[in-house]
C-alpha positions as CSV (number, residue, x, y, z in Angstrom):
1,X,-25.0,81.6,33.8
2,X,-25.5,80.6,37.4
3,X,-26.6,77.1,36.3
4,X,-23.5,76.7,34.2
5,X,-21.3,77.8,37.0
6,X,-22.9,75.5,39.5
7,X,-22.6,72.6,37.0
8,X,-18.9,73.4,36.6
9,X,-18.4,73.4,40.3
10,X,-20.2,70.1,40.7
11,X,-18.0,68.6,38.1
12,X,-14.9,70.0,39.8
13,X,-15.9,68.7,43.2
14,X,-16.8,65.2,41.8
15,X,-13.7,65.1,39.6
16,X,-11.5,66.3,42.5
17,X,-12.9,63.6,44.7
18,X,-12.0,60.9,42.2
19,X,-8.6,62.4,41.5
20,X,-7.6,62.9,45.1
21,X,-9.0,59.5,46.1
22,X,-7.3,57.6,43.3
23,X,-4.1,59.4,43.8
24,X,-4.2,59.0,47.6
25,X,-4.6,55.2,47.1
26,X,-1.8,55.1,44.6
27,X,0.5,57.1,47.0
28,X,-0.3,54.7,49.8
29,X,0.5,51.7,47.7
30,X,3.7,53.3,46.3
31,X,4.8,54.3,49.8
32,X,4.3,50.7,51.0
33,X,6.2,49.5,48.0
34,X,9.0,52.0,48.6
35,X,9.4,50.9,52.2
36,X,9.4,47.3,51.2
37,X,12.1,47.9,48.6
38,X,14.2,49.9,51.1
39,X,14.3,46.7,53.2
40,X,15.3,44.6,50.2
41,X,17.9,46.7,48.4
42,X,20.7,49.0,49.4
43,X,20.5,52.8,49.4
44,X,22.9,52.8,46.4
45,X,20.2,51.2,44.3
46,X,17.8,54.1,45.0
47,X,20.6,56.4,44.0
48,X,21.1,54.6,40.6
49,X,17.3,54.5,40.0
50,X,17.1,58.3,40.7
51,X,19.8,58.9,38.1
52,X,18.3,56.6,35.5
53,X,14.7,57.8,35.8
54,X,15.8,61.4,36.0
55,X,17.6,61.1,32.7
56,X,14.7,59.2,31.1
57,X,12.2,61.9,32.2
58,X,14.6,64.5,30.9
59,X,14.7,62.9,27.4
60,X,10.9,62.8,27.3
61,X,10.3,66.3,28.6
62,X,12.9,68.1,26.4
63,X,11.0,66.8,23.3
64,X,7.5,67.4,24.8
65,X,5.4,69.1,22.1
66,X,2.2,69.2,24.1
67,X,0.3,66.4,22.5
68,X,-2.0,65.8,25.5
69,X,-2.6,69.5,26.0
70,X,-3.4,69.9,22.3
71,X,-6.0,67.1,22.5
72,X,-7.7,68.8,25.5
73,X,-8.0,72.3,23.9
74,X,-7.9,71.9,20.1
75,X,-11.3,72.4,18.5
76,X,-10.4,69.7,15.8
77,X,-9.5,67.1,18.4
78,X,-12.6,64.9,17.6
79,X,-11.7,64.7,14.0
80,X,-10.5,61.2,13.1
81,X,-7.6,62.6,11.0
82,X,-6.5,64.7,14.0
83,X,-6.6,61.7,16.3
84,X,-4.4,59.6,14.0
85,X,-2.0,62.4,13.3
86,X,-1.3,63.1,17.0
87,X,-0.8,59.4,17.6
88,X,1.6,59.2,14.7
89,X,3.5,62.3,16.0
90,X,3.7,60.6,19.4
91,X,5.0,57.4,18.0
92,X,7.6,59.0,15.7
93,X,8.8,61.2,18.7
94,X,9.2,58.1,20.9
95,X,11.1,56.2,18.2
96,X,13.6,59.0,17.7
97,X,13.9,59.4,21.5
98,X,14.6,55.6,21.8
99,X,17.4,55.8,19.2
100,X,19.0,58.9,20.7
101,X,18.8,57.7,24.3
102,X,20.3,54.3,23.3
103,X,23.3,56.0,21.8
104,X,23.6,58.6,24.5
105,X,23.6,55.8,27.1
106,X,27.4,55.4,26.7
107,X,28.6,58.9,27.6
108,X,25.9,59.3,30.2
109,X,26.8,56.1,31.9
110,X,30.5,57.2,32.0
111,X,29.4,60.5,33.5
112,X,27.4,59.0,36.3
113,X,29.3,55.7,36.6
114,X,26.4,53.4,35.9
115,X,25.8,50.6,33.4
116,X,24.8,51.8,29.9
117,X,22.5,48.8,29.6
118,X,20.3,50.3,32.3
119,X,19.7,53.4,30.1
120,X,19.1,51.3,27.0
121,X,16.4,49.3,28.7
122,X,14.9,52.6,29.7
123,X,15.0,53.7,26.0
124,X,13.0,50.7,25.1
125,X,10.5,51.7,27.7
126,X,10.0,55.0,26.0
127,X,9.4,53.4,22.6
128,X,6.7,51.0,24.1
129,X,4.8,53.9,25.8
130,X,5.0,55.9,22.5
131,X,2.9,53.1,20.9
132,X,0.1,53.5,23.5
133,X,-3.2,54.9,22.4
134,X,-4.1,58.6,22.8
135,X,-7.3,57.4,24.5
136,X,-6.2,58.7,27.9
137,X,-6.0,62.3,26.6
138,X,-9.5,62.1,25.2
139,X,-10.8,60.8,28.6
140,X,-9.3,64.0,30.1
141,X,-10.9,66.1,27.3
142,X,-14.3,64.7,28.1
143,X,-13.8,64.9,31.9
144,X,-14.1,61.1,32.2
145,X,-12.1,61.4,35.5
146,X,-13.6,58.4,37.2
147,X,-12.5,56.0,34.4
148,X,-9.2,57.8,34.0
149,X,-8.3,57.5,37.6
150,X,-9.5,53.9,38.0
151,X,-7.3,53.1,35.0
152,X,-4.3,54.7,36.8
153,X,-4.9,52.9,40.0
154,X,-5.2,49.5,38.4
155,X,-1.9,50.1,36.6
156,X,-0.2,51.3,39.7
157,X,-1.3,48.2,41.6
158,X,0.0,46.0,38.8
159,X,3.3,47.8,38.7
160,X,3.9,47.6,42.4
161,X,3.1,43.8,42.5
162,X,5.5,43.1,39.6
163,X,8.2,45.3,41.1
164,X,8.1,43.9,44.6
165,X,7.9,40.3,43.3
166,X,10.9,40.6,41.1
167,X,12.9,42.5,43.8
168,X,12.2,39.6,46.2
169,X,13.4,37.1,43.6
170,X,16.5,39.1,42.6
171,X,17.2,42.1,44.9
172,X,19.0,44.4,42.5
173,X,18.5,47.4,40.3
174,X,17.8,45.1,37.4
175,X,14.7,43.7,39.0
176,X,13.2,47.1,39.2
177,X,14.2,48.0,35.7
178,X,12.6,44.9,34.2
179,X,9.5,45.5,36.3
180,X,9.2,49.0,34.8
181,X,9.6,47.5,31.3
182,X,6.8,45.0,31.9
183,X,4.6,47.7,33.3
184,X,5.1,49.8,30.2
185,X,4.0,46.9,28.0
186,X,0.9,46.4,30.2
187,X,0.1,50.2,30.1
188,X,0.4,50.4,26.3
189,X,-1.7,47.3,25.8
190,X,-4.4,48.4,28.3
191,X,-4.7,51.8,26.7
192,X,-6.4,50.2,23.6
193,X,-9.2,48.9,25.9
194,X,-10.3,52.5,26.8
195,X,-12.8,54.7,25.0
196,X,-11.6,56.6,21.9
197,X,-8.8,54.1,21.6
198,X,-8.5,53.4,17.9
199,X,-5.4,54.9,16.3
200,X,-3.4,54.4,13.1
201,X,-0.7,56.0,11.1
202,X,-1.6,59.3,9.4
203,X,0.2,62.6,8.8
204,X,-2.0,65.7,8.3
205,X,0.4,68.5,7.9
206,X,-2.1,71.2,8.9
207,X,-2.8,69.4,12.2
208,X,0.9,68.8,12.8
209,X,1.4,72.6,12.4
210,X,-1.4,73.3,14.9
211,X,0.0,70.9,17.5
212,X,3.6,72.2,17.1
213,X,2.4,75.9,17.1
214,X,0.9,75.5,20.5
215,X,3.4,72.9,21.5
216,X,6.4,75.2,21.2
217,X,5.4,76.8,24.5
218,X,4.8,73.4,26.1
219,X,8.2,72.3,24.9
220,X,9.9,75.3,26.5
221,X,7.9,74.9,29.7
222,X,8.5,71.1,29.9
223,X,12.3,71.6,29.2
224,X,12.5,74.2,31.9
225,X,10.3,72.2,34.3
226,X,12.6,69.2,33.9
227,X,15.8,71.1,34.5
228,X,14.2,73.0,37.4
229,X,12.8,69.8,39.0
230,X,15.9,67.6,38.4
231,X,19.0,69.8,38.5
232,X,19.4,69.2,42.2
233,X,19.3,65.4,41.6
234,X,21.9,65.4,38.8
235,X,24.0,67.9,40.6
236,X,24.1,65.9,43.8
237,X,24.7,62.6,41.9
238,X,28.2,64.0,41.1
239,X,28.8,66.0,44.3
240,X,28.0,63.5,47.1
241,X,28.4,59.7,47.7
242,X,25.8,57.5,45.9
243,X,24.4,56.2,49.2
244,X,23.6,59.8,50.3
245,X,22.0,60.4,46.9
246,X,19.8,57.4,47.6
247,X,18.8,58.8,51.0
248,X,18.0,62.2,49.4
249,X,16.0,60.4,46.7
250,X,13.7,59.0,49.4
251,X,13.1,62.5,50.8
252,X,12.6,63.9,47.3
253,X,10.1,61.2,46.2
254,X,7.9,61.9,49.3
255,X,8.3,65.7,49.0
256,X,7.2,65.6,45.4
257,X,3.9,63.8,46.2
258,X,1.8,66.9,47.1
259,X,3.0,68.8,44.1
260,X,2.3,65.8,41.8
261,X,-1.3,65.5,43.2
262,X,-2.0,69.3,42.7
263,X,-0.4,69.1,39.3
264,X,-2.7,66.2,38.4
265,X,-5.8,68.0,39.7
266,X,-4.7,71.2,37.8
267,X,-4.2,69.3,34.6
268,X,-7.4,67.2,34.8
269,X,-9.7,69.8,36.2
270,X,-8.4,73.4,36.4
271,X,-6.9,73.5,32.9
272,X,-9.8,72.0,30.9
273,X,-12.5,73.9,32.8
274,X,-10.7,77.2,32.4
275,X,-10.1,76.4,28.7
276,X,-13.8,75.8,28.3
277,X,-14.7,79.1,30.0
278,X,-11.8,81.2,28.7
279,X,-14.1,83.4,26.6
280,X,-16.0,84.5,29.7
281,X,-15.4,87.9,31.3
282,X,-12.4,87.7,33.7
283,X,-14.3,88.8,36.8
284,X,-16.9,86.0,36.3
285,X,-14.1,83.5,35.7
286,X,-12.3,84.6,38.9
287,X,-15.6,84.4,40.9
288,X,-16.2,80.9,39.6
289,X,-12.7,79.5,40.3
290,X,-11.8,81.4,43.5
291,X,-13.8,79.5,46.2
292,X,-12.7,76.1,44.9
293,X,-9.1,77.2,44.5
294,X,-9.0,78.5,48.1
295,X,-10.4,75.1,49.5
296,X,-7.8,73.2,47.4
297,X,-4.9,75.4,48.6
298,X,-6.1,75.4,52.2
299,X,-6.1,71.6,52.3
300,X,-2.6,71.5,50.7
301,X,-1.2,74.1,53.1
302,X,-2.6,72.3,56.2
303,X,-1.2,68.9,55.0
304,X,2.2,70.2,54.1
305,X,2.5,72.2,57.4
306,X,1.8,69.0,59.3
307,X,4.3,67.1,57.1
308,X,7.0,69.7,57.8
309,X,6.5,69.4,61.6
310,X,6.4,65.6,61.7
311,X,8.6,64.4,58.8
312,X,11.5,63.3,60.9
313,X,9.2,61.2,63.2
314,X,7.6,59.5,60.2
315,X,10.9,58.7,58.6
316,X,12.4,57.2,61.8
317,X,9.3,55.0,62.3
318,X,9.0,53.7,58.8
319,X,12.6,53.4,57.5
320,X,15.7,51.8,59.1
321,X,18.6,53.8,60.5
322,X,20.3,54.1,57.1
323,X,17.6,56.4,55.9
324,X,17.0,58.6,59.0
325,X,18.7,61.6,57.5
326,X,15.9,61.8,55.0
327,X,13.8,63.2,57.9
328,X,15.3,66.7,58.0
329,X,15.7,66.7,54.2
330,X,12.0,66.0,53.8
331,X,11.0,68.8,56.2
332,X,13.1,71.3,54.2
333,X,12.0,70.1,50.8
334,X,8.3,70.3,51.8
335,X,8.7,74.1,52.3
336,X,9.8,74.3,48.6
337,X,7.0,72.0,47.6
338,X,4.4,74.5,49.0
339,X,5.7,77.4,46.9
340,X,5.9,75.0,43.9
341,X,2.2,74.1,44.4
342,X,1.1,77.8,44.3
343,X,3.1,78.3,41.0
344,X,1.7,75.1,39.5
345,X,-1.9,76.1,40.1
346,X,-1.3,79.5,38.7
347,X,0.6,78.2,35.7
348,X,-2.3,75.9,34.7
349,X,-4.7,78.8,35.1
350,X,-2.6,80.8,32.6
351,X,-2.4,77.8,30.3
352,X,-6.2,77.6,30.4
353,X,-6.5,81.1,29.0
354,X,-4.0,80.4,26.4
355,X,-1.0,82.3,27.9
356,X,1.7,79.7,28.6
357,X,4.6,82.2,28.2
358,X,4.4,83.3,31.8
359,X,4.9,79.8,33.0
360,X,7.9,79.5,30.8
361,X,9.3,82.8,32.3
362,X,8.7,81.5,35.8
363,X,10.5,78.3,35.2
364,X,13.4,80.1,33.5
365,X,13.9,82.3,36.5
366,X,13.7,79.2,38.8
367,X,16.3,77.4,36.7
368,X,18.8,80.3,36.7
369,X,18.5,80.8,40.4
370,X,18.7,77.1,41.1
371,X,21.9,76.7,39.2
372,X,23.6,79.7,40.8
373,X,22.4,79.0,44.3
374,X,23.1,75.3,44.2
375,X,26.8,75.7,43.6
376,X,27.0,78.4,46.2
377,X,24.9,76.5,48.7
378,X,26.8,73.3,48.3
379,X,30.1,75.1,48.8
380,X,28.9,76.9,52.0
381,X,26.5,74.5,53.6
382,X,26.8,71.2,51.8
383,X,23.6,69.2,51.0
384,X,21.5,71.6,53.3
385,X,22.7,74.5,51.1
386,X,21.4,72.7,48.0
387,X,18.0,72.2,49.5
388,X,17.9,75.9,50.5
389,X,18.6,76.7,46.9
390,X,15.6,74.5,45.9
391,X,13.3,76.4,48.3
392,X,14.5,79.8,47.1
393,X,14.1,78.9,43.4
394,X,10.5,77.7,43.9
395,X,9.7,81.0,45.6
396,X,11.2,83.0,42.8
397,X,9.3,81.0,40.2
398,X,6.1,82.4,41.5
399,X,6.6,86.1,40.7
400,X,6.7,86.0,36.8
401,X,3.5,83.9,36.8
402,X,1.8,86.2,39.3
403,X,2.8,89.2,37.1
404,X,1.2,87.5,34.1
405,X,-2.0,86.8,36.0
406,X,-2.3,90.5,37.0
407,X,-1.5,91.6,33.4
408,X,-4.2,89.2,32.0
409,X,-6.7,90.3,34.7
410,X,-7.0,86.8,36.3
411,X,-5.0,87.5,39.5
412,X,-5.5,85.7,42.8
413,X,-2.7,87.6,44.6
414,X,-4.9,88.5,47.6
415,X,-5.9,84.9,48.1
416,X,-2.3,83.8,47.8
417,X,-1.1,86.2,50.4
418,X,-3.9,85.0,52.8
419,X,-3.1,81.3,52.2
420,X,0.6,81.9,52.7
421,X,-0.1,83.7,56.0
422,X,-2.2,80.7,57.1
423,X,0.6,78.3,56.0
424,X,3.3,80.1,58.0
425,X,1.1,80.4,61.1
426,X,0.4,76.7,61.0
427,X,4.1,75.8,60.8
428,X,4.8,78.2,63.7
429,X,2.1,76.7,65.8
430,X,3.1,73.1,65.2
431,X,6.8,73.8,65.8
432,X,5.9,75.6,69.1
433,X,3.9,72.6,70.2
434,X,6.9,70.3,69.4
435,X,9.3,72.4,71.3
436,X,6.9,72.7,74.3
437,X,6.6,68.9,74.3
438,X,10.4,68.6,74.4
439,X,10.9,67.2,70.9
440,X,12.8,70.3,69.5
441,X,12.4,70.9,65.8
442,X,12.8,68.6,62.7
443,X,15.8,70.7,61.7
444,X,17.9,69.9,64.8
445,X,20.3,67.6,62.9
446,X,20.8,70.0,59.9
447,X,23.8,71.5,61.7
448,X,25.4,68.1,61.9
449,X,25.0,67.7,58.1
450,X,26.5,71.2,57.6
451,X,29.4,70.2,59.7
452,X,30.1,67.2,57.4
453,X,29.8,69.3,54.2
């Protein structure tokens, strides 16, 4: 048993290094691209892009049946018929989505005052990606994390080059939309150059039932995750000027980076490893996961605390004056990002032991609280009130998942309390240093924003 545990830990450390390294490189490249684009196009363009991509992600997530998750954990996943069936299911889903989104583009464009053609180009993007091979899921199943992350980095670099080049030639929202379409074609084509890449049409009813049986929970979780993660964007798109939406989108994109990284690590490492060890006794599983989990969360807590204390400096240095309000927004959003990270790690733990219902419950509570608190917050405090609603909803999401972990005897509550205490202590220390140096706090301009609510 000890050898198996050590082997798993070695794979986790190696896989985490590749995941963090590749993602870190991609984040740096995207950040540079984002800064360059902010100099080329107006803030309103970022506002339009946030609306378009939020609606696209929503269409994809509300029909998510857990194809990738099924490949990772289904015992029949290596069967040729299963491979072809999940690819066919993926393609049929994307074709239906493309048709629905193309039609829905007209009422959605009227609602948000954007061109329907932008949404229809995005619908074509969905169809192209639906034709991609399922090879990437099998790389995750086999823990081929080096190859998977290198694949992502190469595609990110290609996307950035294409996007910046087209934006320089034609500085408009259309340049970025066309760049994303080209990137989708490249990704779909390149996916057939990976291992386990051969797919063709086949419909095995038994395998479809297996995927959909597990996928009903993924569908509910994905639907709720989308609404939770994007309600604030869609709400603000109608409540504040488009230029302010663009500034908020800058802060939101940066604030989402830590959670996206932890989500990627959780999906590529925590989920498959716990799935493989789910039959072990709970105390042994906790003992195996706990040290690595603590190191991961400690690194995240330290990084986010530093980000909260310095976000306004970073924004003022990198972006021009039009985007400086993103500084205080980012500091506040990072607080919510921290609570979101705790919930994400716990949710993938529960998914690994085959108990996704608790994640669904957590996201449902988050959504309900976000809707109620956003309207109240915007009425009382303006944009700052909406951000406070985001923070509160992320915190509330944690409790149903923690309850599920305790019920299923795989709880990390003591460790979570300790890491939260460290996180709060770090923020207090860093803010104290700022004040002593005469720089005040990053929230000094929030009162001005509330005054203009």
